[in-house]
Short mmCIF file of the C-alpha atoms (twelve columns), coordinates in Angstrom:
data_MODEL
# 
_entry.id   MODEL 
# 
loop_
_atom_site.group_PDB 
_atom_site.id 
_atom_site.type_symbol 
_atom_site.label_atom_id 
_atom_site.label_alt_id 
_atom_site.label_comp_id 
_atom_site.label_asym_id 
_atom_site.label_seq_id 
_atom_site.Cartn_x 
_atom_site.Cartn_y 
_atom_site.Cartn_z 
_atom_site.pdbx_PDB_model_num 
ATOM 1   C CA . UNK A 1   3.889   6.013  155.653 1 
ATOM 2   C CA . UNK A 2   7.058   6.349  153.654 1 
ATOM 3   C CA . UNK A 3   8.614   9.931  153.716 1 
ATOM 4   C CA . UNK A 4   11.089  11.322 151.223 1 
ATOM 5   C CA . UNK A 5   12.821  14.759 151.752 1 
ATOM 6   C CA . UNK A 6   14.224  16.490 148.678 1 
ATOM 7   C CA . UNK A 7   16.446  19.557 148.615 1 
ATOM 8   C CA . UNK A 8   15.194  22.191 146.307 1 
ATOM 9   C CA . UNK A 9   17.531  24.138 144.057 1 
ATOM 10  C CA . UNK A 10  16.798  26.809 141.448 1 
ATOM 11  C CA . UNK A 11  13.377  27.902 142.511 1 
ATOM 12  C CA . UNK A 12  13.127  31.747 142.472 1 
ATOM 13  C CA . UNK A 13  11.282  33.431 145.221 1 
ATOM 14  C CA . UNK A 14  8.927   36.434 144.771 1 
ATOM 15  C CA . UNK A 15  11.945  38.608 145.410 1 
ATOM 16  C CA . UNK A 16  12.840  37.883 141.773 1 
ATOM 17  C CA . UNK A 17  9.642   39.203 140.329 1 
ATOM 18  C CA . UNK A 18  9.085   42.531 138.481 1 
ATOM 19  C CA . UNK A 19  12.220  42.137 136.330 1 
ATOM 20  C CA . UNK A 20  14.727  41.463 139.076 1 
ATOM 21  C CA . UNK A 21  17.496  39.254 137.582 1 
ATOM 22  C CA . UNK A 22  19.889  37.020 139.446 1 
ATOM 23  C CA . UNK A 23  23.030  38.423 137.758 1 
ATOM 24  C CA . UNK A 24  24.994  38.251 141.012 1 
ATOM 25  C CA . UNK A 25  24.954  34.438 140.655 1 
ATOM 26  C CA . UNK A 26  26.524  34.418 137.248 1 
ATOM 27  C CA . UNK A 27  30.112  33.323 136.595 1 
ATOM 28  C CA . UNK A 28  32.391  30.967 134.751 1 
ATOM 29  C CA . UNK A 29  32.355  27.179 135.033 1 
ATOM 30  C CA . UNK A 30  34.988  25.080 133.346 1 
ATOM 31  C CA . UNK A 31  33.524  23.950 130.005 1 
ATOM 32  C CA . UNK A 32  33.702  20.291 130.808 1 
ATOM 33  C CA . UNK A 33  32.096  20.665 134.123 1 
ATOM 34  C CA . UNK A 34  29.434  22.967 132.709 1 
ATOM 35  C CA . UNK A 35  28.465  20.427 130.034 1 
ATOM 36  C CA . UNK A 36  28.207  17.618 132.573 1 
ATOM 37  C CA . UNK A 37  26.065  19.751 134.886 1 
ATOM 38  C CA . UNK A 38  23.743  20.775 132.006 1 
ATOM 39  C CA . UNK A 39  23.429  17.150 130.924 1 
ATOM 40  C CA . UNK A 40  22.635  16.051 134.448 1 
ATOM 41  C CA . UNK A 41  19.978  18.761 134.978 1 
ATOM 42  C CA . UNK A 42  18.242  17.916 131.706 1 
ATOM 43  C CA . UNK A 43  18.018  14.226 132.486 1 
ATOM 44  C CA . UNK A 44  16.340  14.368 135.974 1 
ATOM 45  C CA . UNK A 45  13.233  12.272 136.560 1 
ATOM 46  C CA . UNK A 46  10.269  14.248 135.446 1 
ATOM 47  C CA . UNK A 47  7.678   14.909 138.072 1 
ATOM 48  C CA . UNK A 48  4.541   17.023 138.326 1 
ATOM 49  C CA . UNK A 49  3.786   19.367 135.437 1 
ATOM 50  C CA . UNK A 50  2.138   22.694 135.708 1 
ATOM 51  C CA . UNK A 51  0.135   24.822 133.450 1 
ATOM 52  C CA . UNK A 52  2.224   27.328 131.478 1 
ATOM 53  C CA . UNK A 53  5.911   27.593 130.939 1 
ATOM 54  C CA . UNK A 54  8.359   29.130 133.232 1 
ATOM 55  C CA . UNK A 55  9.596   32.694 132.727 1 
ATOM 56  C CA . UNK A 56  13.310  33.349 132.413 1 
ATOM 57  C CA . UNK A 57  14.406  35.834 135.038 1 
ATOM 58  C CA . UNK A 58  16.768  37.339 132.467 1 
ATOM 59  C CA . UNK A 59  13.823  37.850 130.069 1 
ATOM 60  C CA . UNK A 60  15.676  36.260 127.123 1 
ATOM 61  C CA . UNK A 61  13.935  34.996 123.992 1 
ATOM 62  C CA . UNK A 62  13.438  31.514 125.672 1 
ATOM 63  C CA . UNK A 63  11.257  33.045 128.475 1 
ATOM 64  C CA . UNK A 64  7.815   31.353 128.641 1 
ATOM 65  C CA . UNK A 65  8.619   28.793 126.035 1 
ATOM 66  C CA . UNK A 66  9.003   25.050 126.131 1 
ATOM 67  C CA . UNK A 67  12.804  25.623 126.603 1 
ATOM 68  C CA . UNK A 68  12.140  26.504 130.247 1 
ATOM 69  C CA . UNK A 69  9.542   23.722 130.595 1 
ATOM 70  C CA . UNK A 70  6.644   23.339 133.037 1 
ATOM 71  C CA . UNK A 71  7.712   20.547 135.364 1 
ATOM 72  C CA . UNK A 72  9.944   19.652 138.196 1 
ATOM 73  C CA . UNK A 73  12.805  17.173 137.932 1 
ATOM 74  C CA . UNK A 74  14.578  15.212 140.604 1 
ATOM 75  C CA . UNK A 75  17.449  12.735 141.156 1 
ATOM 76  C CA . UNK A 76  16.017  11.418 144.448 1 
ATOM 77  C CA . UNK A 77  18.120  13.795 146.517 1 
ATOM 78  C CA . UNK A 78  17.612  17.177 144.858 1 
ATOM 79  C CA . UNK A 79  14.628  18.719 143.105 1 
ATOM 80  C CA . UNK A 80  14.810  21.477 140.532 1 
ATOM 81  C CA . UNK A 81  12.656  23.285 137.854 1 
ATOM 82  C CA . UNK A 82  12.968  21.785 134.336 1 
ATOM 83  C CA . UNK A 83  14.523  24.860 132.933 1 
ATOM 84  C CA . UNK A 84  17.331  25.192 135.573 1 
ATOM 85  C CA . UNK A 85  19.740  23.889 132.858 1 
ATOM 86  C CA . UNK A 86  18.855  26.901 130.748 1 
ATOM 87  C CA . UNK A 87  20.238  29.370 133.419 1 
ATOM 88  C CA . UNK A 88  23.550  27.462 133.514 1 
ATOM 89  C CA . UNK A 89  23.803  27.062 129.677 1 
ATOM 90  C CA . UNK A 90  22.676  30.442 128.518 1 
ATOM 91  C CA . UNK A 91  23.249  32.786 131.489 1 
ATOM 92  C CA . UNK A 92  26.300  31.100 133.167 1 
ATOM 93  C CA . UNK A 93  24.296  30.643 136.493 1 
ATOM 94  C CA . UNK A 94  26.466  29.146 139.087 1 
ATOM 95  C CA . UNK A 95  25.097  26.454 141.452 1 
ATOM 96  C CA . UNK A 96  25.774  25.641 145.135 1 
ATOM 97  C CA . UNK A 97  29.050  23.764 145.829 1 
ATOM 98  C CA . UNK A 98  27.056  21.207 147.837 1 
ATOM 99  C CA . UNK A 99  25.001  20.350 144.673 1 
ATOM 100 C CA . UNK A 100 28.098  20.266 142.350 1 
ATOM 101 C CA . UNK A 101 29.931  18.044 144.947 1 
ATOM 102 C CA . UNK A 102 26.920  15.666 144.874 1 
ATOM 103 C CA . UNK A 103 27.061  15.434 141.009 1 
ATOM 104 C CA . UNK A 104 30.830  14.793 141.163 1 
ATOM 105 C CA . UNK A 105 30.408  12.116 143.913 1 
ATOM 106 C CA . UNK A 106 28.070  10.157 141.647 1 
ATOM 107 C CA . UNK A 107 30.100  10.863 138.520 1 
ATOM 108 C CA . UNK A 108 27.247  12.743 137.003 1 
ATOM 109 C CA . UNK A 109 25.266  9.472  136.620 1 
ATOM 110 C CA . UNK A 110 21.626  9.951  137.629 1 
ATOM 111 C CA . UNK A 111 20.870  7.422  140.331 1 
ATOM 112 C CA . UNK A 112 17.835  5.011  140.153 1 
ATOM 113 C CA . UNK A 113 14.840  6.645  141.831 1 
ATOM 114 C CA . UNK A 114 12.855  4.815  144.418 1 
ATOM 115 C CA . UNK A 115 9.620   3.684  142.766 1 
ATOM 116 C CA . UNK A 116 7.554   5.214  145.589 1 
ATOM 117 C CA . UNK A 117 9.443   8.593  145.247 1 
ATOM 118 C CA . UNK A 118 8.815   8.434  141.461 1 
ATOM 119 C CA . UNK A 119 5.140   7.821  142.054 1 
ATOM 120 C CA . UNK A 120 4.641   10.694 144.576 1 
ATOM 121 C CA . UNK A 121 6.810   12.987 142.449 1 
ATOM 122 C CA . UNK A 122 4.699   12.416 139.417 1 
ATOM 123 C CA . UNK A 123 1.341   12.826 141.157 1 
ATOM 124 C CA . UNK A 124 1.186   13.995 144.774 1 
ATOM 125 C CA . UNK A 125 -2.610  13.341 144.949 1 
ATOM 126 C CA . UNK A 126 -2.520  9.717  143.942 1 
ATOM 127 C CA . UNK A 127 0.206   8.587  146.431 1 
ATOM 128 C CA . UNK A 128 -1.588  8.953  149.751 1 
ATOM 129 C CA . UNK A 129 0.708   6.408  151.327 1 
ATOM 130 C CA . UNK A 130 3.857   8.399  150.538 1 
ATOM 131 C CA . UNK A 131 4.846   11.845 151.905 1 
ATOM 132 C CA . UNK A 132 7.118   14.205 150.021 1 
ATOM 133 C CA . UNK A 133 8.804   16.992 151.850 1 
ATOM 134 C CA . UNK A 134 10.815  19.665 150.071 1 
ATOM 135 C CA . UNK A 135 13.393  21.792 151.796 1 
ATOM 136 C CA . UNK A 136 14.829  24.975 150.438 1 
ATOM 137 C CA . UNK A 137 17.457  25.411 153.214 1 
ATOM 138 C CA . UNK A 138 20.520  24.726 151.088 1 
ATOM 139 C CA . UNK A 139 19.342  26.958 148.223 1 
ATOM 140 C CA . UNK A 140 18.370  29.859 150.412 1 
ATOM 141 C CA . UNK A 141 21.577  29.586 152.554 1 
ATOM 142 C CA . UNK A 142 23.605  29.681 149.330 1 
ATOM 143 C CA . UNK A 143 21.719  32.722 147.988 1 
ATOM 144 C CA . UNK A 144 22.511  34.461 151.302 1 
ATOM 145 C CA . UNK A 145 26.145  33.404 151.154 1 
ATOM 146 C CA . UNK A 146 26.445  34.773 147.633 1 
ATOM 147 C CA . UNK A 147 25.157  38.202 148.745 1 
ATOM 148 C CA . UNK A 148 21.428  38.059 147.907 1 
ATOM 149 C CA . UNK A 149 20.414  40.615 150.505 1 
ATOM 150 C CA . UNK A 150 22.965  43.266 149.470 1 
ATOM 151 C CA . UNK A 151 22.359  42.672 145.789 1 
ATOM 152 C CA . UNK A 152 18.556  43.032 146.138 1 
ATOM 153 C CA . UNK A 153 19.065  46.600 147.564 1 
ATOM 154 C CA . UNK A 154 19.848  47.718 144.063 1 
ATOM 155 C CA . UNK A 155 19.316  44.713 141.665 1 
ATOM 156 C CA . UNK A 156 19.637  44.618 137.874 1 
ATOM 157 C CA . UNK A 157 16.148  45.091 136.534 1 
ATOM 158 C CA . UNK A 158 15.066  43.837 133.064 1 
ATOM 159 C CA . UNK A 159 11.688  44.831 131.932 1 
ATOM 160 C CA . UNK A 160 9.262   41.916 131.380 1 
ATOM 161 C CA . UNK A 161 8.971   41.293 127.677 1 
ATOM 162 C CA . UNK A 162 5.661   40.561 126.017 1 
ATOM 163 C CA . UNK A 163 6.179   37.144 124.336 1 
ATOM 164 C CA . UNK A 164 4.267   36.101 121.276 1 
ATOM 165 C CA . UNK A 165 1.953   33.280 121.927 1 
ATOM 166 C CA . UNK A 166 2.996   29.959 120.248 1 
ATOM 167 C CA . UNK A 167 -0.090  28.013 119.424 1 
ATOM 168 C CA . UNK A 168 1.850   24.843 119.181 1 
ATOM 169 C CA . UNK A 169 2.576   24.997 122.938 1 
ATOM 170 C CA . UNK A 170 0.126   27.434 124.424 1 
ATOM 171 C CA . UNK A 171 -3.474  26.433 124.861 1 
ATOM 172 C CA . UNK A 172 -4.585  30.035 125.472 1 
ATOM 173 C CA . UNK A 173 -2.987  31.097 122.194 1 
ATOM 174 C CA . UNK A 174 -4.843  28.162 120.522 1 
ATOM 175 C CA . UNK A 175 -8.129  29.429 121.946 1 
ATOM 176 C CA . UNK A 176 -7.438  32.889 120.707 1 
ATOM 177 C CA . UNK A 177 -6.843  31.379 117.222 1 
ATOM 178 C CA . UNK A 178 -10.037 29.313 117.410 1 
ATOM 179 C CA . UNK A 179 -12.336 31.899 118.894 1 
ATOM 180 C CA . UNK A 180 -10.756 35.191 117.968 1 
ATOM 181 C CA . UNK A 181 -9.040  37.917 120.008 1 
ATOM 182 C CA . UNK A 182 -12.192 39.836 121.003 1 
ATOM 183 C CA . UNK A 183 -11.828 40.666 124.667 1 
ATOM 184 C CA . UNK A 184 -15.575 40.326 125.081 1 
ATOM 185 C CA . UNK A 185 -15.596 36.846 123.525 1 
ATOM 186 C CA . UNK A 186 -17.182 34.317 125.942 1 
ATOM 187 C CA . UNK A 187 -15.952 30.782 125.873 1 
# 
């Protein structure tokens, strides 16, 4: 069996629920570097998709929209949520030096992905001859290094916004339009 190990970045733990924002991770990146990082993050190889769009931990207007996406992306070494670029672009989220160094070392050019990794990344259930392991060690170590434990003692809290359903992208909203908003409605 072929095994791939990807390093996870940008996945928020349950410590960032209930309006807890990662403001302590925000800062300035040189504009050229920022643009290259955003471009790289947007162009990862798309993997498994999930139902529903991700929520922005800053509760901005892009929360739970197609901007944040519903899939994971990879470059064969790292794996990240589709909307990670949004945090860098809109909220000035910094990323671990090890990840940035990786991007610089490959001149921000996405490497070719092993065909078996692409297959298992797209559908874990269809690739029984390939194993995918994901480690959050680097991300969690960086969060700790950046002061996560101290910050979470009195974090910045942003109330969760109620977002309007967008029937173009939301199957539940489409069902409400088709069948009505009656809470007792049976489907």
